C-alpha positions as CSV (number, residue, x, y, z in Angstrom):
1,M,64.4,156.4,116.6
2,K,61.2,156.9,118.6
3,W,62.6,154.6,121.4
4,L,65.8,156.6,121.5
5,A,64.0,159.9,121.6
6,G,61.8,158.6,124.5
7,T,64.8,157.4,126.4
8,A,66.5,160.8,126.0
9,A,63.4,162.6,127.1
10,A,63.1,160.4,130.2
11,G,66.6,161.3,131.2
12,T,65.7,165.0,131.4
13,V,62.8,164.7,133.8
14,A,63.5,166.7,137.0
15,P,63.7,164.8,140.3
16,V,60.7,164.8,142.5
17,I,61.2,167.2,145.4
18,G,60.0,166.1,148.8
19,A,58.1,168.0,151.4
20,P,59.9,170.9,153.2
21,G,62.2,169.5,155.9
22,E,61.9,165.9,154.6
23,T,65.2,164.0,154.4
24,E,66.1,160.7,152.6
25,P,66.7,157.6,154.8
26,A,70.4,156.7,155.2
27,P,71.6,154.0,152.9
28,P,72.4,150.6,154.5
29,A,76.0,150.2,155.8
30,F,76.7,147.3,153.4
31,P,74.0,147.5,150.6
32,T,75.6,144.6,148.6
33,R,76.3,142.2,151.4
34,H,74.4,139.0,151.8
35,P,74.2,137.7,155.4
36,I,75.2,134.1,154.4
37,Y,77.4,134.3,151.3
38,D,79.1,137.6,152.1
39,P,79.5,138.0,155.9
40,D,81.0,141.0,157.5
41,F,84.4,139.6,158.5
42,A,85.2,143.0,160.2
43,K,82.9,141.8,163.0
44,P,84.3,138.4,164.2
45,A,81.2,137.9,166.5
46,V,79.0,137.6,163.5
47,F,79.2,134.1,162.1
48,P,78.3,133.4,158.4
49,W,75.9,130.5,159.1
50,E,74.2,128.7,162.0
51,K,75.6,125.4,163.2
52,Q,73.3,122.5,162.3
53,F,74.4,119.6,164.6
54,T,72.2,118.8,167.5
55,P,73.7,118.3,171.0
56,E,73.4,114.5,170.6
57,E,75.2,114.6,167.2
58,L,78.0,116.7,168.8
59,K,78.4,114.1,171.5
60,T,78.7,111.3,169.0
61,T,81.0,113.3,166.9
62,T,83.2,114.0,169.9
63,A,83.3,110.3,171.0
64,L,84.2,109.1,167.5
65,A,86.8,111.8,166.9
66,D,88.5,111.1,170.2
67,L,88.5,107.4,169.4
68,I,90.3,108.1,166.1
69,L,92.7,110.7,167.6
70,P,93.0,110.2,171.4
71,K,95.3,112.2,173.6
72,D,98.8,110.7,173.8
73,D,102.4,111.8,173.9
74,N,102.2,112.9,170.3
75,G,99.4,115.4,170.7
76,P,96.1,116.4,172.3
77,A,92.8,114.6,171.8
78,A,90.7,115.6,168.8
79,S,88.1,117.3,171.0
80,E,90.9,119.3,172.7
81,A,92.0,120.5,169.2
82,G,88.4,121.6,168.3
83,V,87.7,118.9,165.8
84,P,84.0,118.4,166.7
85,E,83.4,122.1,166.2
86,F,85.3,122.1,162.9
87,I,83.2,119.2,161.6
88,N,80.0,120.9,162.7
89,E,81.2,124.1,161.0
90,W,82.1,122.3,157.8
91,C,78.8,120.4,157.6
92,S,76.8,123.5,158.3
93,A,78.2,125.6,155.5
94,P,75.6,126.5,152.9
95,Y,77.5,125.3,149.9
96,E,76.7,122.3,147.7
97,D,79.8,120.2,148.6
98,N,79.3,120.9,152.3
99,R,75.6,120.0,152.1
100,E,76.6,116.7,150.5
101,A,79.1,116.1,153.3
102,S,76.4,117.0,155.9
103,E,74.1,114.3,154.5
104,V,76.8,111.7,154.7
105,I,78.1,112.7,158.2
106,R,74.8,113.3,159.9
107,G,73.3,110.2,158.4
108,G,76.3,108.3,159.4
109,L,76.1,109.5,163.0
110,A,72.5,108.3,163.1
111,W,73.7,104.9,161.7
112,L,76.4,104.7,164.3
113,N,74.0,105.2,167.2
114,T,71.5,102.7,165.6
115,E,74.3,100.1,165.4
116,S,75.4,100.9,168.9
117,F,71.9,100.4,170.3
118,R,71.6,97.2,168.2
119,R,74.7,95.7,169.7
120,F,74.9,97.2,173.2
121,E,71.6,99.0,173.8
122,K,73.4,102.3,174.4
123,R,74.3,105.4,172.5
124,F,77.8,105.4,170.9
125,D,79.1,108.1,173.2
126,E,77.9,106.1,176.2
127,L,80.1,103.1,175.3
128,G,83.5,102.2,176.5
129,I,86.5,102.3,174.3
130,A,86.5,98.6,173.7
131,E,82.8,98.6,172.6
132,Q,83.3,101.7,170.4
133,S,86.3,100.1,168.8
134,Q,84.3,96.9,168.1
135,I,81.8,98.9,166.0
136,V,84.5,101.0,164.3
137,D,86.5,97.9,163.4
138,S,83.6,96.7,161.2
139,I,83.5,100.0,159.2
140,C,87.1,101.2,159.1
141,D,87.7,99.5,155.7
142,E,85.1,100.0,153.1
143,E,86.4,97.2,150.9
144,K,86.3,94.6,153.7
145,A,83.1,95.8,155.3
146,L,80.1,93.5,155.3
147,P,77.2,94.5,153.0
148,E,75.1,95.7,156.0
149,H,78.0,97.9,157.1
150,K,78.8,99.6,153.8
151,T,76.8,102.7,154.7
152,G,78.7,103.0,157.9
153,A,82.0,102.4,156.1
154,R,81.3,105.2,153.6
155,F,80.4,107.5,156.5
156,F,83.6,106.6,158.4
157,K,85.8,107.3,155.5
158,R,84.4,110.8,155.1
159,F,84.4,111.4,158.8
160,R,88.0,110.3,159.2
161,Q,89.1,112.7,156.4
162,L,87.4,115.6,158.1
163,C,88.7,114.6,161.5
164,L,92.3,114.6,160.3
165,G,91.8,117.8,158.3
166,G,90.5,119.6,161.3
167,Y,93.1,118.2,163.7
168,Y,96.2,118.9,161.7
169,T,95.2,122.4,160.6
170,N,95.0,123.4,164.3
171,S,98.2,125.1,165.4
172,A,98.3,123.0,168.6
173,T,99.2,119.9,166.6
174,W,101.7,121.4,164.1
175,K,104.8,120.6,166.2
176,Y,103.9,116.9,166.2
177,L,104.1,117.0,162.4
178,G,107.6,118.5,162.6
179,Y,106.2,121.7,161.1
180,V,108.3,124.6,162.3
181,G,106.2,127.4,160.9
182,N,107.1,131.0,160.3
183,V,109.9,131.3,162.8
184,P,113.4,132.7,162.4
185,I,116.3,130.4,161.9
186,A,119.6,131.4,163.5
187,G,122.7,131.4,161.3
188,P,122.7,130.3,157.6
189,Y,119.7,128.4,156.3
190,P,120.5,124.7,156.7
191,G,118.6,123.5,153.7
192,P,116.7,120.2,153.3
193,P,117.9,117.2,155.3
194,Q,120.5,115.0,153.5
195,E,118.4,111.9,154.0
196,L,115.5,113.5,152.2
197,I,117.7,114.6,149.3
198,E,118.9,111.0,149.0
199,Q,115.4,109.6,149.3
200,L,114.3,111.8,146.4
201,G,117.4,110.9,144.4
202,L,118.5,114.6,144.1
203,Q,122.1,114.2,145.2
204,D,123.4,115.4,141.9
205,V,121.0,118.3,141.6
206,V,121.5,120.0,145.0
């Protein structure tokens, strides 16, 4: 009872009045925002986190991404589709899963250059396609990789996943997947292709 009475009394205390002419400071524009976890998306120039890759790591990332997805008749090179920037963005995000990915990717990039120096006395991005392919051939299959290449193989598996994810979520590559997107279709909707219906065994359903 005494605690309740004290609380009630405290609520009746008059506010302190400032000096004549004194004004309160304006409240912050976004008092609940956090500069990392709650960025102001109304201002596109303000990015939620700083990119972590060094210039050397970006060069290696670009070389490996373009080796996996080179420019051809089916689409642009990975670097032309912004894949290195996507991987840098992904690995720089301040979330637990992204930090784990960052350790794997950045450690793997260092491993890749170490292996490149061991074999050819050059950085990976300074090698020709044939030399780069020789290194990647030894880490592209984790099950078949030699024990001394297992670390590189685990890195390559994760890197390839991010590389493909960044590449095929870029609108510049959608048409090579046959993805039409949100475009109008003239006339009646044609429905799914007949060969797909037959492949799924849905002839009697459709």
